[in-house]
N, C-alpha and C positions, 0 to 999 in steps of 0.2 A: 338357705345354708344347706352346704353340702356336708356329709359327714361319712367317710369311705368307711370308717372302723365301725359307725352304727348301721350304714346303708346296707351292709352286707350280711345282718343280722335279721331275723324276725322281728318285727313289732311285739311288745311285750304284752304279755296277757295277762299273767297273775291269776289266773282262773277265773277272771269275769269277763264275759261278753265275747266280743271277737276283735281281731286285730285291727289295728287304725286303718280305713280304707285309703285308697290313693287319692280319692278327691276329698276336697275341703267339706267338713260337715259343720253344721250349726250347732250353737253350744250355748246354754241360757247361763248368763252371766250378769249378776247385780240386776235382777230382774229384767232384763232385756235381750232379746236376741243379738246374739254377734257372732260374727264369722271366726271360725276357729282355722286357720291356716295351719298345715303341717309344716315343721321345720325342716326335716330332712327327706332325702329322696328325690326321685327324679320328677318333672312335671310339677313341681309346687308352681301356684300360680303367683301374678307380680302382687306385691301389696301395695293397694291402692285404696285409701280411705274413701267412701260415698260421697258424691259429689252435694254440693250446698250451694246456698245462694250466694250472693256477691259478699266478699268479706269487708268489714267495715275500714274506712280509712279517715281517722279521726286527726290526723297529724295536718296542719294547715300553717305553713310558714307565712301565708299571707296574713294572717291573723295574728302573729307574733308582736312583740313589741319594737318599736322603731329601732330599737337598739341591736335588734337580731336580723334586720331586714338590711343584709350586707351582700352585694353581688360576689359571685363566686363563693371563694372560701371564707370572706371574712377574715377576722384575726385569727391565726393558726399558729400553732406553738410546738415545739419539739416533743416528742413524746417518749423521749429516753428517761428511764427511773432517774430520780435524783435524790440525794441524801438531804432532807430536811430538818428541821428543829427535832430534837428528840422527844418524843411523846411520853409523858411519863404516866402510862396505863399499866396496871398490874395485870400481867397475862394470868388467865384462867383456865382450868383443864375442866372438862366435863366427860363423865364416864361414857364409854363406848355404849351404843345403844345394843340390847339386846332382846330378840322377838322371844315374847313370853307365851307360849303357846303348849298348853295341857293336854289338850284332846283334839284329835283329826277325825273326821269324819269316816264313815266306811266308804269304800270304793263302789259307786251304784254300780248294778248289774250289767247295765247297758252303757256304761261309761267305756269307750274305745281310749286307750291310752297312746299318747304319741310315742315315737320311737326314742325320743329324748325324757326316758322315764329311768327310775332306778329302785329298786327294791332293797332297803335297809333293814335287815333281820335283828331281832333283839336290839332294838333302841326305840328309847320313850321318842314322843313328838318334841318335848321340849329340849331334848339334846339336839336332836336332828334342826330344829327353828334357829337355836343358838348357834349353829354352825353355818346356816343360811344366812342369817342376818351379818355375821361376820365378814363371810366371800362377797356379799354384796355393798359392804362400806368399804372393804379393800378394793374393789374393782369400780368403785365410783359409780354405782348403779343407783339411780334414785328408787326407792321403794316406800309402798304405801301399804300397810300391813293389817289385814281383816283375820281376826282371830274367829270370828264365827263361822266363817268359810275355810279357814287354815289355807289362805290364799295370801299371795304378795303380788301386787301391781306393779310392775318393774319398769323403768326407762333407761337405757344405756345413754352414756355420754353422747353417742352418734346418734339418738333418737331412735332406737329400737324400742318396740313395745312390746312386753312379754308378760307372761303370768308364771308363778312358781305355785304348786298347788301340792298339798299332802294329803294323803290318804291312808287309813287304816286298813291293812288286807283282811281277808277273812278266810275260813276255811284252813287250806293248808298254808296260807300267807298270813294267817293273824298273828303271828309272832313278830311282824315287823310294820314298817311305814314305807308306802310307795310315795317317791317324790317325782313329779313331774313338770316339765317346763314347755310352755307352748308360748311360740312366737304369734303376735297379733296383727302388728305392722311394722312396718319399714326393714332396712337391710343393713349390713355393716361386715365389712371382713372380719372384725374382731368378734362377732356373736358366736361363732362356733366355740371360739376359746371361752367364751364366758359361760355357755352352756355346760362344757365339760368342767368348768373350775366349780360350777353351783354342784354338779351332780357328784363329782368327786369329795367335794367338802360334805355332802349331806352324809356320804357314806363313811366318813371320818378320816378320808386320805388327805394328803399335802396337795392342795390345787397349785397348778402352774401359776407363776406371777402374772399379773398384768402385762400384755405385750406392750412393747415401747412403740410410740407412733413416729413412724419415720416417713420421709419424703417419699412419696410416690413416682417420682420421676428422679434421674440423676441429677446431682447438684453441679452446677457450674459457676466458675467465677465470672464477676463481672468483667474480667480483660476478655476472657474467652466470648462473651457477648459482644463485646466491641469489635474484636478481630474479623465478625463475621459482618461484614459491611454492605454485602449484597441484601441481606434480610432487612426490609424496613420494620422501624419501631413498631411495637403493637399499639393498636387503636383501643383506647377505652371504651368510647364512644359505640364504635362498630361492634364490640363486644357484648356491650348491653342492649343492642337494638332488639336482638331475638329475645332477650329477658324480658324486657319492656312490653314486648307484644304477649307473652305468655302470662304476666302478671296482671295484664287489662282484661284478661277473660274472668268470668265468675266463676264463684266456686271454688272448692279446696283442691281439687286433682291439678288443675293447671298451673295453679301459684305455687303449688308443693312442688310440681317438677321444675318451675321457673326457678325458686329458690336452691334447688337442688343442682340446676346449671349454674348457677351465679356462685355458690359455695366456694368450689375448686378454684374459680378464677382469683379470686383475692386472697387465696392463702399461698403464701409463698413457700410453703412447704411441699405443694402439690403442684405449683406452677413454677417456672422461672421467676425471678425477683423482678425483672424487668416487665412481665407480662402482669405480675400481680399488682406492681403500683401504679401500673398504667391503668388498670381497670378500678383500682382502689380510689386512684385519683378522683377519676371521672365520676365515680360512686358518691363520692363525699361532697361534690359539687352541689351548690345550694339550688341549683336550676335542673338537678339530675332528676328525671322521672322516676327512676328506678330507685335511686336514693330516698326520695320524698317517702315511697311505698315501705321502704325498709322501716325508715324513721316513724312511719305510723304504725306497724305493727307493735314496734316497741314501746310507743306511749299508751297504746290501747292493751291494758291489764286485764282484758275479758277472761272470764272463766270457763269459757266454751273451750273444750278440748280441741277442736281444730285449729282455732286461733292461737291458743297455747302452744302448739306445733310450730306454728309459722313465727310466732314471735321469739321461741327459743334458737329458730334458724336464723333470725333475723338480729339477733344479739350475736351470736357467732360471727355472721358475716360483719356486722360492724366492727366487731373486735380486731378481726384479720385484716380488715381493710384500713383500720388505724396502724397496726402494726406492718403492714407493707408499705403503707404511705409515708409513715412517721409523723403524721399531722393531725392535730384535733381541730376540726372548724370550729370557730367560736360560736356560729348560730346553733351548733346542736348541744352545746355545752348546757346552756340555761334550762332547755325544757327537757332535756334527757337526764341530768343529773339528778333530780329528787326522783323520778321513776326508778332508775337505777338503786338507788338506796333504798327505796321500799322494797324492791326485790332482795336485797341483803337481810333486810328485817323480816322477811318473810321466808328465810332459807329453811325452816323448820319444816313448811309445808312443801316447799319446791326447792329443792338443794342443786339440782341441776339447773335451773334457771337462775337461781343465786350464783352459782360458778361462772356462768357466762356473763350475768351482770358485772361480775368481780373483775373478769378481764377486760370488759368495756372501763369500768372506772380505773383501773390501773393507767391508762394513759391521761386520766382526767388529774391525775395527783400533781403534775408539775403546773404550776399557776393557779391551784386551786384557792380560794378565798377561805376555807375552814376544814384545813386537812384534819382538824380533831375530830369533826364530825366524821369524815371518811374513816379515820383511825378506829372510831367507836362499832360503826357498822362493821368493817373487817373482823373487829375482835369477835364480836358475836357470830358473824358467819365462820369464823373459824372455829368457834366453839362448837356449833352444829355440825361442822364438817368432821370435825375432832369424833364425834359421836355417830356421826351417819354417813360420811360422803368425804372419802380420802382428797379425791380429787377439789372438792371446795375447800378443804382444810389447807392443802399446797398451796392453792392461788389466792387464798385469803393471808396466808403466811408470806407469800411473796408481796402481794400490796403493802403489807405492815413493814416488811423491810426495806421497801421503796421509800415510805415516808420517814421512817427512822434514819 
């Protein structure tokens, strides 16, 4: 992440140790050694997680019931939201979560602060903690709070993993709190704005609103696509060939890169609708090798952090594929529906994953056999989102309105 304003300033020192070095450092976190990569400046290394063994793939269509063994797409339906029978459940509100932190540890003498740090004078840790939890909720950042270490483990909607730490200053800085943001893994165009918003909010400033997600490429109409007769229609199979090779490699690194390659191909906001529809249609084919791996990650609710990362990416890919293609293959409905409902029920622990699951379930609403069960799950997710994750709240409300 580049930050022109911050890159021109020396790294914060606040009277302790030396300024942050140009090379990455090792930092003890949660009793294990973890690489801390600096957020700003030149020469920042690529964010790549350590290699692992082969990823488990438990999803096997061959073992599914006979009703699910359909060639091609099987029965598919239109995914446009529908107005069904009104569900008479009373909407409940949950108070917004506020990080209750009374004391922050003193900044260690040898700790070298990141450039993305700010000193907040004459303010208690409890006030700063409340400001941080508010901005994290408003920007739809999943957060796990650790009062013992005055730390927040965060994951953005785009999958950037970072930490927010609070330290008590000493000597000439004993009259305030130091807030530090450390990026650990992933990248996003919006992370710079997220970092600025967190530091501004901690200092009592009004942070900039979350940036609107826009198409990365110019939008064209279907008529313009049709006029270009010399260009052959995109082939979904050829687009997935290289991704299939990447996903066949063992270990996290290759599969993460493969998921990154696939994600924009099925996103109609980043690719043309024609391309996204062609790739999505091929991906959702029952015989698709890449599609089988995507479904396998979704049904595998492992608590391993690397598997959870790939699973969240798979949920986003599935939602974008159904949106671009306009269909929900029947063979994925039966195995995925209970898994996605479980994600909504666990939204307190993983609101980001719940938001992705709700995006997928939005296309399951039409033709579902029990919209009451879906509505109850969406209501629970909405309450959690209202308290902790604005993106989850908005997505749950969208699904509830589709049912009603």
